[in-house]
C-alpha positions in Angstrom: -49.0 67.9 -22.1 -46.0 67.1 -20.4 -42.9 65.3 -22.0 -41.4 62.2 -20.9 -38.2 62.3 -19.1 -35.9 60.2 -21.0 -34.3 57.0 -18.9 -30.6 58.3 -17.7 -28.8 55.5 -19.9 -31.3 56.5 -23.1 -29.8 57.0 -26.1 -30.4 60.7 -27.3 -29.9 61.0 -31.4 -26.7 60.1 -31.7 -23.6 62.5 -32.8 -23.5 61.4 -36.5 -19.8 62.1 -36.7 -18.8 60.8 -33.7 -21.2 57.6 -34.9 -19.3 57.7 -38.3 -15.4 57.7 -37.1 -16.6 54.8 -34.9 -17.3 52.8 -37.7 -14.7 54.0 -40.1 -12.4 52.7 -37.5 -13.9 49.4 -36.9 -13.9 49.5 -40.7 -10.5 49.9 -41.2 -9.1 47.9 -38.2 -11.4 44.6 -39.7 -10.0 45.0 -43.0 -7.2 42.0 -42.3 -9.9 39.8 -40.8 -12.1 40.5 -44.2 -9.0 39.8 -46.1 -8.4 36.6 -44.2 -12.0 35.4 -44.5 -11.7 36.0 -48.1 -8.7 33.7 -48.5 -10.1 31.1 -46.4 -13.8 30.7 -48.0 -13.5 32.3 -51.6 -12.8 29.0 -53.4 -14.4 27.5 -56.8 -15.3 25.0 -54.5 -16.8 27.0 -51.9 -19.3 28.7 -54.8 -20.3 25.3 -56.3 -21.5 24.5 -52.7 -23.3 27.3 -51.9 -25.1 27.4 -55.6 -26.5 23.9 -54.7 -27.7 24.5 -51.7 -31.7 23.9 -51.4 -33.4 27.5 -51.1 -36.8 25.8 -49.8 -35.6 23.2 -47.0 -39.1 23.3 -45.5 -41.0 22.4 -48.7 -43.0 25.5 -48.4 -43.1 26.5 -52.0 -46.7 24.4 -52.6 -48.3 26.3 -49.6 -47.2 29.7 -50.7 -48.4 29.2 -54.2 -52.3 28.1 -52.7 -52.0 31.2 -50.3 -51.2 33.5 -53.7 -54.3 31.3 -55.1 -56.2 32.3 -52.6 -55.5 35.8 -52.7 -56.8 36.1 -56.1 -60.1 34.0 -55.7 -60.8 36.3 -52.5 -59.1 39.6 -52.7 -62.0 41.2 -50.6 -60.5 39.4 -47.5 -57.2 40.8 -48.2 -58.2 44.2 -49.1 -60.1 44.8 -45.5 -56.8 43.4 -43.8 -55.3 45.9 -45.8 -57.6 48.9 -44.8 -57.2 47.9 -41.1 -53.6 47.8 -41.4 -53.4 51.6 -42.8 -55.7 52.4 -40.0 -53.2 51.2 -37.6 -50.3 52.2 -39.5 -51.8 55.8 -39.1 -52.3 55.5 -35.7 -48.3 54.1 -35.0 -47.7 57.6 -37.1 -49.3 59.9 -35.1 -48.4 58.7 -31.9 -44.3 58.8 -33.2 -44.7 62.3 -34.1 -46.5 63.1 -30.7 -43.3 61.2 -29.2 -41.2 63.3 -31.2 -42.6 66.4 -30.4 -41.8 65.6 -26.4 -45.6 65.6 -26.0 -47.6 63.0 -23.9 -48.7 60.2 -26.4 -50.4 58.0 -24.4 -51.3 54.3 -25.2 -51.2 52.9 -29.2 -54.8 52.3 -29.8 -54.3 50.0 -33.1 -56.6 46.6 -34.0 -53.2 44.5 -33.9 -51.9 44.1 -30.4 -48.4 45.1 -30.7 -47.2 42.9 -27.7 -43.3 43.9 -27.5 -40.8 41.1 -25.9 -37.3 40.7 -24.7 -35.4 41.7 -27.7 -36.9 45.2 -27.2 -35.6 45.7 -23.2 -33.6 48.8 -23.9 -35.4 51.9 -22.6 -34.7 53.6 -25.9 -37.4 51.6 -27.8 -40.2 53.2 -25.4 -38.3 56.4 -24.9 -36.6 57.7 -28.0 -38.8 58.6 -30.8 -37.2 56.9 -33.7 -36.8 53.7 -31.8 -40.5 53.5 -30.6 -41.3 54.0 -34.3 -39.2 51.3 -35.7 -40.2 48.7 -33.2 -43.9 49.6 -33.6 -43.9 49.6 -37.0 -41.8 46.2 -37.3 -44.4 44.8 -34.8 -47.5 46.3 -36.8 -46.0 44.6 -40.2 -45.2 41.2 -38.6 -48.4 41.2 -37.1 -50.3 41.5 -40.0 -48.5 39.3 -42.3 -48.9 36.7 -39.6 -52.6 37.4 -39.7 -53.1 37.3 -43.4 -51.8 33.6 -43.5 -53.7 32.4 -40.6 -56.9 33.8 -41.7 -56.8 32.5 -45.2 -59.6 30.2 -46.2 -57.9 28.5 -48.8 -55.3 26.7 -46.4 -55.5 23.7 -44.3 -54.1 23.8 -41.0 -50.7 22.0 -41.6 -50.3 24.4 -44.5 -51.1 27.6 -42.4 -48.5 26.2 -40.0 -45.9 26.0 -42.3 -46.3 29.3 -44.3 -46.6 31.2 -40.8 -43.6 29.5 -39.4 -41.4 30.0 -42.5 -42.7 34.0 -42.9 -41.7 34.3 -39.0 -38.3 33.0 -39.5 -37.9 35.9 -42.2 -40.0 38.6 -40.0 -37.7 37.5 -36.9 -34.7 38.1 -39.4 -35.7 41.5 -40.2 -36.1 42.7 -36.6 -34.4 46.1 -36.1 -32.7 44.7 -33.3 -30.4 42.5 -35.4 -29.1 45.3 -37.2 -26.0 47.5 -35.7 -27.5 50.8 -37.0 -31.0 50.5 -35.6 -30.2 48.8 -32.4 -29.3 51.1 -29.7 -27.7 49.1 -27.3 -25.1 48.8 -30.2 -25.0 52.1 -31.1 -24.5 53.0 -27.5 -21.4 50.2 -27.8 -19.9 51.4 -30.5 -19.8 54.8 -29.1 -18.5 53.7 -25.8 -15.6 51.5 -27.6 -14.9 53.9 -30.8 -15.8 50.6 -32.7 -14.1 47.7 -31.2 -17.2 45.9 -30.5 -17.5 45.7 -34.1 -14.0 44.4 -34.8 -14.5 42.1 -31.8 -17.5 40.9 -33.4 -16.4 40.1 -37.1 -13.2 38.2 -35.2 -15.8 36.3 -33.4 -17.7 35.4 -36.5 -14.4 33.9 -38.2 -14.0 31.7 -34.9 -17.0 30.6 -35.6 -16.7 29.8 -38.9 -13.4 28.0 -38.1 -15.3 26.2 -35.6 -18.1 25.1 -38.3 -15.5 24.0 -40.8 -16.8 26.9 -43.3 -20.1 26.9 -41.9 -21.3 29.5 -39.5 -21.4 27.2 -36.1 -22.6 30.4 -33.8 -21.3 30.1 -30.6 -23.7 29.9 -27.4 -21.2 29.5 -24.6 -17.9 29.5 -23.5 -16.9 26.2 -24.5 -13.4 26.1 -22.4 -15.4 26.5 -19.4 -16.9 23.2 -19.5 -15.4 19.6 -19.4 -17.1 16.5 -18.8 -16.1 14.6 -15.6 -14.9 18.2 -14.0 -17.4 20.4 -14.1 -20.3 18.5 -16.0 -21.5 15.0 -15.4 -19.6 14.7 -12.1 -21.7 12.5 -10.2 -19.4 10.1 -9.1 -19.8 6.2 -10.9 -18.3 3.5 -13.3 -19.2 2.1 -16.3 -20.0 -1.6 -15.7 -21.3 -2.8 -19.1 -20.4 -1.8 -22.6 -21.3 -2.9 -26.1 -21.4 -1.1 -29.1 -24.5 0.4 -28.8 -24.2 1.9 -25.1 -22.2 2.2 -21.9 -23.8 1.2 -18.5 -22.9 3.4 -16.0 -23.8 2.8 -12.2 -23.6 5.9 -9.9 -22.1 5.1 -6.1 -24.5 5.5 -3.5 -24.8 8.3 -1.2 -26.9 6.7 1.1 -26.4 3.9 3.9 -29.4 2.1 2.6 -31.1 2.1 -0.8 -34.3 1.4 -2.3 -34.5 -2.1 -3.2 -35.6 -1.9 -6.7 -32.7 -0.2 -8.9 -33.5 2.7 -11.3 -32.4 2.1 -14.9 -32.4 5.5 -16.9 -33.2 5.5 -20.4 -32.0 8.7 -22.2 -32.9 9.7 -25.8 -30.0 8.6 -28.1 -30.4 12.1 -30.1 -28.6 13.9 -27.5 -25.8 13.2 -24.8 -27.0 11.9 -21.4 -25.5 14.4 -19.1 -28.9 17.0 -19.5 -29.7 14.6 -16.5 -26.1 15.0 -14.8 -25.5 18.8 -15.4 -23.2 20.3 -12.7 -23.8 19.5 -9.2 -27.0 21.0 -7.9 -28.8 20.7 -11.1 -27.9 17.2 -11.6 -31.0 15.1 -11.7 -28.8 12.0 -11.6 -27.4 13.4 -8.3 -30.8 14.2 -6.7 -31.9 10.7 -7.6 -28.7 9.1 -5.7 -29.4 11.3 -2.5 -32.8 9.9 -2.5 -31.9 6.7 -2.1 -32.1 5.1 -5.6 -29.5 2.5 -6.8 -29.1 4.5 -10.5 -27.9 2.9 -13.6 -28.1 5.2 -16.8 -27.3 4.5 -20.4 -24.8 6.2 -22.3 -25.6 5.9 -26.0 -22.9 5.7 -28.0 -22.3 8.6 -31.1 -22.6 6.8 -34.5 -20.4 7.2 -37.5 -20.7 5.4 -41.1 -20.0 2.1 -39.7 -23.6 2.6 -37.9 -25.5 3.4 -41.2 -27.1 -0.6 -40.9 -28.1 -0.5 -37.6 -32.0 -0.6 -36.8 -34.4 0.6 -34.5 -34.5 -3.1 -33.6 -30.8 -2.7 -32.8 -31.5 -0.3 -30.2 -34.6 -2.2 -28.6 -32.4 -5.3 -28.3 -28.7 -4.3 -28.0 -29.7 -1.4 -26.2 -32.7 -1.2 -23.7 -33.5 -4.9 -23.5 -29.8 -5.6 -23.1 -29.5 -2.6 -20.3 -32.3 -4.3 -18.2 -31.1 -7.8 -18.2 -27.5 -6.1 -17.3 -28.9 -4.4 -14.1 -31.1 -7.5 -13.2 -28.2 -9.6 -12.9 -25.6 -7.0 -11.2 -28.2 -6.1 -8.7 -29.9 -9.7 -8.5 -33.1 -8.4 -8.3 -36.2 -9.5 -10.4 -37.8 -6.3 -11.1 -36.4 -3.1 -11.6 -37.9 0.7 -12.0 -37.0 2.4 -15.4 -36.7 6.5 -16.3 -36.9 7.8 -19.6 -36.3 10.9 -21.4 -38.3 12.6 -24.7 -37.8 9.7 -27.8 -35.8 7.4 -24.7 -39.4 7.1 -23.6 -40.7 6.2 -26.9 -37.5 3.5 -27.4 -38.8 2.1 -23.6 -42.2 2.0 -24.3 -41.9 0.1 -27.6 -39.2 -2.1 -25.9 -42.2 -2.9 -23.1 -44.6 -3.6 -25.4 -41.9 -6.1 -27.4 -41.3 -7.7 -23.9 -45.1 -8.1 -23.4 -45.2 -10.3 -25.8 -42.2 -12.2 -25.6 -41.9 -12.8 -21.9 -44.0 -14.4 -19.7 -42.9 -12.1 -16.8 -42.0 -8.3 -17.5 -39.2 -7.6 -15.3 -39.9 -3.8 -14.7 -41.9 -2.6 -11.7 -42.8 0.9 -13.2 -41.9 3.2 -15.8 -41.2 7.4 -15.8 -41.8 8.9 -19.2 -40.4 12.7 -19.1 -41.6 14.6 -22.3 -42.2 11.5 -24.1 -44.5 11.2 -27.5 -45.8 8.0 -28.5 -49.2 9.8 -30.9 -47.5 12.0 -32.9 -50.4 13.2 -34.8 -49.6 16.5 -33.2 -45.9 16.6 -32.4 -45.4 20.0 -32.8 -43.4 22.4 -34.6 -40.9 19.5 -35.6 -43.6 18.3 -37.7 -43.2 21.4 -39.8 -39.9 19.9 -41.0 -40.8 16.6 -41.3 -43.3 16.2 -44.3 -42.5 13.5 -47.2 -40.6 15.7 -49.4 -38.6 16.6 -46.1 -37.4 13.2 -44.9 -36.4 12.1 -48.7 -34.3 14.6 -48.6 -32.7 13.8 -45.2 -32.6 10.2 -46.6 -30.7 11.4 -49.6 -28.4 13.0 -47.1 -28.0 9.8 -45.0 -27.5 7.4 -47.9 -24.2 9.6 -48.7 -22.9 9.3 -45.2 -24.7 6.8 -43.7 -25.7 8.5 -40.8 -27.6 12.1 -39.9 -25.1 14.5 -38.6 -26.0 16.1 -35.1 -25.1 19.4 -36.7 -28.1 19.3 -38.6 -30.2 18.3 -36.0 -29.2 21.1 -33.6 -29.7 23.7 -36.6 -33.6 22.4 -36.5 -33.8 23.0 -33.1 -32.5 26.0 -33.1 -34.9 27.3 -36.1 -37.3 26.4 -33.6 -36.4 28.9 -31.2 -34.8 31.4 -33.5 -34.9 34.6 -31.3 -33.4 33.0 -28.2 -31.3 30.4 -30.3 -29.7 32.5 -33.1 -30.7 35.9 -33.2 -29.9 36.7 -29.4 -26.5 35.1 -29.9 -26.0 37.5 -33.5 -26.5 40.1 -31.2 -24.2 39.7 -28.4 -21.6 37.8 -30.2 -20.9 39.9 -33.4 -22.9 43.4 -33.2 -21.9 43.9 -29.5 -18.5 42.2 -29.9 -19.0 40.0 -26.4 -18.5 36.2 -25.1 -21.8 34.6 -24.5 -22.4 33.5 -21.3 -20.9 30.2 -20.0 -24.1 28.4 -19.3 -23.8 24.5 -19.0 -27.2 23.6 -20.4 -26.4 25.5 -23.8 -22.8 23.8 -23.7 -25.0 20.1 -23.8 -27.1 21.9 -26.4 -24.1 22.1 -28.7 -23.2 18.8 -28.0 -25.2 16.6 -30.5 -25.2 13.1 -31.4 -25.4 11.6 -34.9 -28.2 9.2 -36.0 -27.8 6.0 -37.8 -29.1 6.2 -41.3 -31.7 2.9 -41.0 -32.9 3.4 -37.5 -33.4 7.2 -38.4 -35.1 6.6 -41.2 -37.3 3.8 -39.6 -38.3 6.3 -36.7 -39.1 9.5 -39.0 -41.3 7.5 -41.2 -43.0 5.4 -38.7 -43.4 7.7 -36.3 -43.5 11.2 -37.3 -44.7 10.3 -40.8 -47.3 7.7 -40.6 -47.9 7.5 -36.4 -47.7 3.9 -36.7 -46.5 3.2 -33.3 -50.4 3.8 -31.8 -51.8 1.3 -34.0 -52.1 -2.2 -32.6 -49.3 -4.4 -35.4 -48.5 -0.7 -36.8 -45.0 -1.5 -36.5 -43.0 -4.6 -35.5 -40.0 -5.7 -34.4 -38.3 -8.7 -35.7 -41.5 -10.3 -36.5 -43.5 -8.9 -33.3 -46.4 -7.0 -33.6 -46.1 -4.1 -31.3 -49.3 -3.0 -29.2 -49.0 -0.2 -26.9 -52.2 -1.4 -25.1 -50.3 -4.7 -24.1 -48.0 -2.8 -21.5 -49.8 -3.0 -18.1 -46.7 -1.4 -16.1 -47.8 1.3 -14.1 -46.5 4.5 -16.1 -45.9 8.1 -14.6 -45.8 10.9 -17.9 -44.4 14.1 -16.7 -44.5 16.6 -19.4 -44.4 20.7 -19.6 -46.7 23.0 -20.1 -44.9 25.2 -22.7 -43.2 22.4 -24.5 -42.4 22.7 -28.1 -40.9 19.8 -28.8 -43.3 17.4 -27.5 -46.6 19.3 -27.0 -48.2 18.3 -23.1 -51.6 17.5 -25.0 -49.9 15.6 -27.2 -48.0 13.4 -24.8 -50.9 13.2 -22.4 -53.0 11.6 -25.5 -50.6 9.3 -26.4 -50.1 8.1 -22.8 -53.9 6.8 -23.2 -53.0 4.3 -25.9 -51.2 2.0 -22.7 -52.7 -0.8 -20.8 -51.7 -0.2 -17.3 -52.4 2.7 -14.7 -51.4 6.0 -16.0 -50.6 9.0 -13.6 -49.8 12.5 -15.4 -48.0 15.4 -14.2 -47.8 18.6 -16.2 -44.6 20.6 -15.2 -44.2 24.5 -15.8 -42.2 26.0 -18.4 -40.4 24.1 -21.3 -39.2 20.9 -22.6 -35.7 21.2 -20.3 -36.0 23.6 -18.1 -39.4 22.3 -16.8 -37.9 18.9 -16.0 -34.3 19.9 -14.9 -35.9 21.9 -12.0 -34.2 21.0 -8.8 -36.5 21.6 -5.4 -33.6 24.0 -4.0 -34.5 26.4 -6.9 -38.1 27.1 -6.3 -38.9 27.7 -9.9 -41.7 26.9 -11.7 -44.5 24.7 -10.3 -46.5 21.9 -11.5 -50.3 20.5 -11.8 -51.7 16.9 -11.0 -55.0 15.4 -11.4 -56.0 11.7 -10.1 -58.5 11.3 -12.8 -57.6 10.8 -16.4 -60.1 12.4 -18.6 -60.5 12.0 -22.3 -59.4 15.3 -23.3 -55.9 17.0 -21.8 -57.9 20.2 -21.6 -60.4 18.8 -19.3 -57.6 17.3 -17.3 -56.0 20.6 -16.8 -59.4 22.4 -15.8 -59.9 20.1 -13.0 -56.2 19.9 -11.9 -54.5 20.8 -8.5 -51.7 23.4 -9.0 -48.6 22.8 -6.6 -45.3 25.1 -6.2 -42.1 24.1 -6.6 -40.4 21.3 -8.1 -42.2 18.5 -9.3 -39.2 15.9 -8.2 -40.1 15.0 -4.9 -44.0 14.3 -5.8 -42.6 11.8 -8.5 -40.4 10.7 -5.6 -43.3 9.7 -3.5 -44.8 7.7 -6.5 -41.7 5.7 -7.5 -41.3 4.6 -3.9 -44.7 2.5 -4.2 -42.7 0.3 -6.7 -39.4 -0.1 -4.9 -40.3 -2.8 -2.6 -38.4 -1.4 0.7 -34.8 -0.6 1.5 -31.4 -2.8 1.3 -27.9 -2.0 2.4 -26.7 0.3 -0.3 -24.9 -1.8 -3.2 -21.4 -1.4 -4.0 -20.2 -0.6 -7.0 -17.4 -2.6 -9.0 -14.5 -1.3 -10.3 -16.2 -2.0 -14.0 -14.5 -0.7 -17.5 -13.8 2.9 -16.6 -14.7 6.0 -14.4 -18.0 7.9 -15.2 -18.6 9.7 -17.3 -17.2 7.1 -19.4 -15.5 7.8 -23.3 -18.6 7.2 -25.2 -20.2 10.5 -23.8 -16.9 12.4 -24.5 -15.9 10.9 -28.1 -17.6 12.9 -31.3 -18.5 9.8 -32.9 -18.1 6.1 -32.5 -14.2 4.9 -32.5 -12.8 8.4 -31.6 
């Protein structure tokens, strides 16, 4: 038997005296920061607020009770699972002893596949016995906990998903990577800096508490590195129209001639529009302008309490339909092309169904829907947060303020990917004492918008809760029944294979309710990275299939995979609906320069 040679930078069993001194040094230097925190946040009002917190925000209590009942009804299945767990635990223990003895330990042979992940990238997790044991023990326990839920016969699928997600939130939090004394990277940094990393980490915590006005608002990037109009949202353009709902930006042409049919972009009202106009080289708006499009884009207002009574109908009439009319008026074109992103597509398709019922001529030549849900039956992990009691809780919050704070939505999205969007920053910022990397996408992610009370309540109840949009007449806008089958406009749905917000199979199923010609493209990666994928980056790939089968799985099985970005392939498709070229259109002086004041305001009126 031969011993494995540790990596050169691997942490050996630490010098207890040196480590103790480093931690004591960190504690002594951080003491004034502890006192500052106690003074700022320890008050009767703060305590009362903490005690009023809902400790079951996901309404998981009933699923947990049903799970316990099932254990009492069928104890044999749990006993069998426990027996498997003990055998696997013994295997982990044996291999750890062999590694500790510096013998060739070979591969683990457990029933439960212990799939490690990027949390355990440090070489010590493999090469130092104690860390290897902690990692495998953690993966084994969390795996069996999840399996006990998923194999339970007494729970329906929704209960299983909710309980599994809630439990995974707990097991993710308890990972040994999240604690200073069990994370080799943190131990090495503590020894190297004499504990300065822990002092810096606590300073970072206080900074995030201050930024969150008492709530822990974890920094995901270096916010002072980005300014809208300077290094984000810098594609040249002008605000050429505005009302109380949105500003309309027209972008300056970059080609001598442009496609005759202009392009209107409808972003989601839940986010700021500049996800489509990040830094140069990553901007989809910039790329479209370079391809010869006359691009117009809606920049939604960030609502405050004065918008409480704004409805879904307002977003259709004073938003999408007004924008379509304005683009027609400015360009003097009868038809326009449209592009939408996420729930912006849900809004656009509802608007087109309304227009199809109320106008003789539909002024839209084509519609592109990026990661858009129309059928919400299988709408992904967000459904875990949106059952009836949870929606009722959100409505109570909105009744007090007139809107749902964008910070609440940001926390929800972070919870969906806690290891990437929460715990990785806890380790980096608070344990390692480092600043987060300056990343434009995470700056945008931390810049959410508010949701008006009436509009958001309508959207949650009729889309996520009751799934009424796919039913002819399931919802009505100002007395007009909405029927998606009346939308005859050629549509191109583009979704992403790893999307956890708008699962691609669900977006595919939703597209089949429309009445026109449907083209479907499946891109690689997830909800954001799969869409913001410039051709020059040569990342990911995409799948196409000329036939729209009933089953999304069958569609993918017979699809053709292509390398690189889907952007050029989409360009070939949309050019068919662009009616040739004309001399580039001049942009009027308008109201102000892009990116405009709506996107930079914290909320309406700021």
